[in-house]
N, C-alpha and C positions, 0 to 999 in steps of 0.2 A: 473107310473105303477111299482108296486113292483114285484120283481122277482130275480132268481138267475142269475148272470151274466154268460154269455156264452163265453166271452172273456175278458181279462183284459184291460178296458178302462182307459184312463187318464181323471180323472175328473178335469175340469177347471172352473174358475169363469168367471163373464161376461167379463173380460178383457183378457181371454184366458190364464191366469196365472195358472199353474198347482196346483191343490189342493191335490190330491193323486192319486196313481194308485191303483185300486181295483183288487183283484186276481179273477180269474175264479172261479165260484162257490159261490162267496161272495153274500149274500142276501142283496140287495139294495132297500131302500124305502125312503119315505120322512122323516120319524123319524130318520133313520139312517143318512141321509143327514144333518139333523140339528144337530145330535151328531158329525159330522165330521166338520162341518162349524165353529162351535164356537173355537175349538182348533187351527184350521187353521188361523182364524182371530188373536188369541192370539200370535201364533208362528210367523206369517208373512211369512211363506214360506211353500212348500209342506209337508205334513205329511209323515213320513217314515212308513215302515212296522212295526217298533216297536211301533210307536205312534198309529197305527190302532189296534195292538194287545192289547195295554192298554185300548183302548175305547171298544174293542169288544173281550174280553179274551175267550169267548166260541165259537167263530166264527170258523168252521172247516177249512174254505177256507184260514185262516190267520195262521193256524198251521205251525211251521217251518217244512220244508221238509228235509228228510235225503238224503244225496248224495250218 
């Protein structure tokens, strides 16, 4: 089911290894999952916020927040 996330979940693979943590408000669907999975497989470890920003530069939920 595609939708904006209401809380930041840890996305894991079938072995419960963390793939990434998606921010609240991130629009998540099967197409985006596929875009996340390939770099995770190549990197061999969880994707960082910077990795996700590179994959989805126009995603408002990933915009750096001012403190």
